[in-house]
N, C-alpha and C positions, 0 to 999 in steps of 0.2 A: 833287692826289692821284688816282692811277690808280683806275680802276673795279675792282670785284672781279671775279675770273675768272667768266665765264659758266658754267664747268664746275662751279662750286660752288653747291648750292642752300642759300640762307641759312637756310631753315626746317630743313634737315637738320643743319647744324654748329651751329646755336644750342645752347648748353649744353655743347659739347664742352670736356673739360678739358685744356688744353696746359701741360705743365710747362716752365719756363724756369729752368734751374740758374744761369744768368749774370743773376742778378737785378739786380746792381748796375749794369750797362751801360746808359747812358742811352738807347742806341737801343732796347733791349729794353723799358724802362719806358715809352717813348712809343708803340711798337708794341702793347704790351699794352693801353694805354688805349684805342687805336683798336679793337683786337679786342673789348674789353669793351664799349665804348659804341656802335660801329657795326654789329658783327657778332654781339654777344651771345654770344661765345665766353668761356669762362671760363679766363683765363690764371692759371697758378699760379706766382707768382714765388717761387722756392725760396730762403729764406734758411735755411741748415742750423740755425741757432740756433733756429728755431721748431720743429724736430722734437724731441719729447721723448725722454728716455732710454727711457721704456717702449716708445715707437713704434719706436726704433732697435733695441731688443732683439727686438721681434716681427719686423722685417725681417731681422735677423740669423739668427733661427731659421728663417725661411722659406728663406733662402738656404742655409743649412747642411743642410737637410733635402732639398734638390734634388739633381739629378745632379752638381753641382760642391761636394759637401759640403767644408766647412772647419770649423775651429774658430771658435766664435763670437767669441772674442776677435780673430781676424785679420779676420773680416768686419766686426766693430765699426770696426776701423781703416779698413777700405775705405769704409764708410759715412760717413767723415769727408770723402771726396771729393765734391763736389757732383755731378758728372756720374754717378757710381756711385749716389749717394743718389737722384737724379732718376730714374735708369733702373729702380732697385728700386721706386719708386712707382708707375711704369708697369707694371711686372711684376705688382705685386699689386693693380692696379686702381685705385688712388688718382688716377690720372691716365690719360688716353686715349693721350697720345703725348708725346715729348719733342722739344723744339726747342732746339738748341744750336749752337754753333760760332762765335759771334761774337767770343769770347774764348779758344777753344780749337782745335787743330788737328784735322783730320779723323781722325787716328789716334786721338786721345784719345776722341772721340765714338764711334767703332767699338769700341774696347776696352770702354768702358762698356756699350754695347749687346750685345756679345757675351757679357760676363760676367753681366750681369743679366737681360736680356731673351732673349737666345738667338736662334738662327735659327728660321725657319719649317721645318715638316716638308719634307723632300725638297730643301733648300737646304744646300749646303756652303760657300758663300763669300758674304758680303756684297758688295753693289755699289751702284751709284748711277745716278740718272738726272736729266736736266734736262727740264722740260717747255717746250717752244719753241713760242711764240705768235706768229704773223704773219697779220694780217688775219683772215681766216675760217678759218685752217688751225692745227691744234695737232699737235705730234709729239712722241713720246718718244725722246730721245737716250740711249743707254746703251752702255758705262759710262764717265762722263766724269770721275771723281774718285777712284776707288779701286784697280782692279786694273790695273797697269801693262801686263803682256804676258800676257793670260789664255790658258790652254790651251783646246783644243777642249771639254774637259769644263767648264771654268770659264765658257767662253761659253754653254753650254747652260744652266748654272745662272742666268747673267745674264739669259738669255731668259725662263727660267721667272718670275723675279721681274719682269722688265719687262712680260711679258703680264699678269700680275696688276695691275701699276701702270696699265697702259693701259686695262684693263677697268674699274678704279675711277674713272679720270679722265677719259677721252676720251668717254665716252657712246656708243661703238661698239666693235665687235668689232676685237681687234688684227690688223693685217695687217703681219707681222714680216719685215723685210729684213735678211739678213746682208750687210754691206757689204765690198767688196773693190776692187782695181783691176781685176778681172777680172769677166766676166760670163759665167756658165755654160760655164766652161772655155775662155774665150777667150784665157787666159794660164796658163802653168805656173809654179809656185813653191811652196816649202814653205807660205808664208802663205796661198795660195790653197787648198791642201790642208787646211789647218787649219780655214778657213771652211767647206769642204765637209762635213769631218767634223762640226763643230759643227751646221751645218744638218741633217744627216742624225740626229743625236742628239736634237736639238730636235723634229723631226717625230715621231721614235719616242716622245718623252715627252709630246707635245701633239698627238696625230693629228687632233684636231677643230679646230685652228687653222691659219689661213692663214699658211705660213711658206715663204720662198724664199731662195735663196742659191746661189752667191754672186753678188751684183750689184753693179755700179757705182752710185754715187748717183743719177746721172742716170736710170738704167734703173728704179731704185726708185721715183722720184719723178715722172717725166714719161711720160705714157701714149705719147706720140709716138716718144720714144726707145726705150721698151719694146717697142714694135711692130717696130721696126727691128732691135733687137739679140737679141731672143728668138725662137727657133723655135717653142717650145711655149707653150701657153696658161699664164698664171699668174694666181692670185687676188690676188697681192701687187704684182708689178712694175708701175710707173706709179702706184701708189696706196697705197704703204706709209705707215703711221703710227706705226710703231716701227722705229727705225734701230739695228741692232746693230753698233758698230764693232769692228774687229779689235784695236785696241789703245788704250791711253790718250793715245798721241801723237795719233792720228787723232781720237779723240774729242773730246780738248780743244780741239784747233785747230779741228775742225769746228764745234762749237758756237759758238766765239767769233768764227769768221767770219760764222756766220749772224746772230749777235747784233750785231756791229759793221759789218758791210758790208750785210747783209740787213735789219737794223733790227728783228730779232725780238726779243721779250721772252723772257729765259731765266730761269726759275724754278727754283731749286735751287742745288747738288746736293742731292737728296733721297736718302737712304739707303734701300735696299730689300734684302728678303730676310729681314728680321727678323721675329719672331712678332707684334710690334706696332710702329706706325710711329715712326721716329726720323728726324729731320730735321738735316742738317749745313749750317748757314749758312757763307757766306763771312765771313772776319773783316773784309772790307771791305763787308758789306752796309749798304745804307741801311735806314731805318725802313721804307720802302715794300717793299723787298726782304723783310724780315723778316714784314711783314703777308702779302704774297702767299704766301710759303713757309708760314706758319702756316695761312692758309685752305686751302692744298692738303693740308696735313698733316691737318687737321681732317676734310677730305673723306675722305681715306684711312681715318681712324678710323672712319668710319661702317661699314665692313666689318671692323672688328677687325684692321686690318693685313693682313699677307701669310700668313695661314694658308691653306694649300694644300688 
């Protein structure tokens, strides 16, 4: 059994309530037992039959009174869906976060999170990240699972959420690199222009954070390469800990290369941008994958998710 992430303080996550709507899955059951006995987290295995009619009516009234007002009869039918029911229990504070995806596609997890929990203030699109761990180095990779070809505006949103994730998990200030095949204008292309615009938007939105782009990945991670390729001083180049990829092709390929050829541990994908934490497991997740993702999610729940 792999050791718990050193980024997670066991005294902090103790007692955190993580809800698992895929309660019948054998991997979820085993992971829940580990989380309960070893880490003192409170896993809530959601059997919809255990939620009383009165409790469902309360949830339906809560949802209908919100910005997405609907007839209670319609919401009552939505609450028959385990993902939506679980997300509503997070929304109302009965659980601190939702962990799902072992038996549902990402699209369904996002749909439930969007409908019930909603996005954090200032965020217009959900996104995802992987926590990549190798030796003594940890990095945030985004967006690796949700947005296929994000616009400059969407990349800015992804960066806002990723900065929050990094602050919660890395134990250091985020140093954000917008990745490209170009470094500071070394090439001209529409995709480069998009990254430059996204960088400018993110700097305007988060003036106190270290943000740079566009950067090739070697210039973002290697101080020696950064010294050769950049003419101006950068607080990010050579020491980035948050990598913002230009599209899903690059992000998905990138994290898997680092995982399979570089031997890094990839924890995720974890959804971000929601008002409270929602984690999307891979349907091929192992028990240890579920435990690791749950520990990470519990750590994120310490600061009540992604409220900006």
